[in-house]
C-alpha positions as CSV (number, residue, x, y, z in Angstrom):
1,M,-11.8,-33.9,16.3
2,K,-10.0,-33.2,19.6
3,A,-8.9,-29.6,19.2
4,I,-9.1,-26.6,17.0
5,L,-6.1,-24.2,17.1
6,F,-6.4,-20.6,16.0
7,D,-3.0,-19.2,15.0
8,M,-3.7,-15.5,14.5
9,D,0.0,-14.3,14.5
10,G,1.9,-17.0,12.7
11,T,3.3,-18.7,15.8
12,L,2.3,-22.2,14.7
13,L,2.3,-21.9,10.9
14,P,4.2,-19.5,8.6
15,M,2.6,-16.1,8.0
16,E,3.6,-13.2,5.9
17,Q,4.7,-11.2,8.9
18,E,5.6,-8.1,6.9
19,D,2.1,-8.0,5.3
20,F,0.4,-8.5,8.7
21,T,2.6,-5.8,10.3
22,R,1.9,-3.3,7.5
23,L,-1.8,-3.9,7.7
24,Y,-1.9,-3.8,11.5
25,F,0.0,-0.4,11.6
26,H,-2.1,1.0,8.8
27,G,-5.3,-0.1,10.5
28,I,-4.5,1.1,14.0
29,L,-2.9,4.4,12.9
30,S,-6.0,5.1,10.8
31,Y,-8.2,4.3,13.7
32,C,-6.2,6.6,16.0
33,A,-5.9,9.5,13.5
34,P,-9.0,11.4,14.9
35,L,-7.5,11.2,18.4
36,G,-4.8,13.8,17.5
37,L,-1.8,11.6,18.4
38,A,1.2,12.1,16.2
39,P,1.4,9.1,13.8
40,D,5.2,8.9,14.0
41,R,5.0,8.9,17.8
42,M,2.3,6.3,17.7
43,K,4.5,4.0,15.6
44,E,7.3,4.4,18.1
45,M,4.9,3.7,21.0
46,L,3.5,0.6,19.3
47,R,6.9,-0.8,18.6
48,A,8.0,-0.2,22.2
49,S,4.8,-1.7,23.5
50,I,5.3,-4.8,21.4
51,K,8.8,-5.2,22.7
52,A,7.6,-4.7,26.3
53,M,4.9,-7.4,25.8
54,V,7.4,-9.8,24.3
55,K,9.7,-9.3,27.3
56,N,6.8,-9.6,29.8
57,D,7.6,-12.0,32.5
58,G,4.0,-12.7,33.3
59,T,3.8,-10.6,36.5
60,V,1.3,-8.4,34.8
61,T,-0.9,-8.8,31.7
62,N,0.1,-7.5,28.3
63,A,-2.7,-5.0,28.6
64,V,-0.9,-3.5,31.6
65,R,2.4,-3.5,29.7
66,F,0.7,-1.7,26.8
67,E,-0.8,0.9,29.2
68,E,2.6,1.5,30.8
69,V,4.3,2.2,27.5
70,F,1.4,4.3,26.2
71,Q,1.5,6.5,29.3
72,A,5.2,6.9,29.0
73,Y,4.8,8.1,25.4
74,F,1.6,10.1,25.9
75,P,1.3,11.3,29.6
76,G,-2.2,12.5,30.5
77,K,-3.9,10.9,27.5
78,E,-5.8,8.1,29.4
79,A,-9.0,8.8,27.6
80,E,-7.3,8.4,24.2
81,M,-5.7,5.1,25.4
82,Q,-9.2,3.8,26.3
83,Q,-10.4,4.7,22.8
84,I,-7.4,2.9,21.3
85,A,-8.5,-0.2,23.2
86,G,-11.7,-0.1,21.1
87,Y,-9.6,-0.9,18.0
88,Y,-9.1,-4.4,19.4
89,T,-12.8,-5.0,20.0
90,I,-14.0,-4.2,16.5
91,S,-13.6,-6.3,13.3
92,E,-10.9,-4.5,11.4
93,P,-11.6,-4.9,7.6
94,N,-7.9,-5.0,6.5
95,S,-7.2,-7.8,9.0
96,Q,-10.1,-9.7,7.7
97,R,-8.9,-9.4,4.1
98,F,-5.4,-10.4,5.1
99,F,-6.6,-13.6,6.8
100,E,-9.0,-14.4,4.0
101,R,-6.1,-14.0,1.4
102,N,-3.8,-16.3,3.5
103,R,-6.5,-18.9,4.4
104,R,-5.6,-21.1,1.3
105,D,-1.9,-21.0,2.1
106,T,-2.6,-21.9,5.8
107,A,-4.9,-24.8,4.8
108,S,-2.1,-26.1,2.5
109,D,0.4,-25.7,5.3
110,C,-1.9,-27.6,7.7
111,S,-2.3,-30.4,5.3
112,S,1.5,-30.6,4.7
113,Y,2.2,-30.5,8.4
114,A,-0.4,-33.2,9.1
115,S,1.0,-35.4,6.4
116,M,4.5,-34.9,7.7
117,R,3.4,-35.8,11.3
118,S,1.6,-38.8,10.0
119,Q,4.6,-40.1,8.1
120,S,6.9,-39.3,11.0
121,S,4.8,-41.3,13.5
122,L,4.7,-44.3,11.0
123,S,8.5,-44.4,10.8
124,R,8.9,-44.7,14.6
């Protein structure tokens, strides 16, 4: 085996993006609820930060982009932003269930892709 690829966001193989997005928003909003940040405003901020990270030209990290957007939406809430960062360092159960449920589909997709690549290289 030469490499192992982890595709956590469906970049390489198909993923039910709507399911992932729904679980992600539910998870992070639940995590943030005790911080007293308005859920609707949090959703807006998360969407804006995702857009900013997608447009990131690489001059700064995505973490910096996230902080910039967060601070624009929630000025003076640096402590809360640091607590939100904790969400990404813990194992979120909903995400785990999502990936477990999609593991069989992903394995099937990998087999199909490998088979397709193998047949493609034979026909050259």
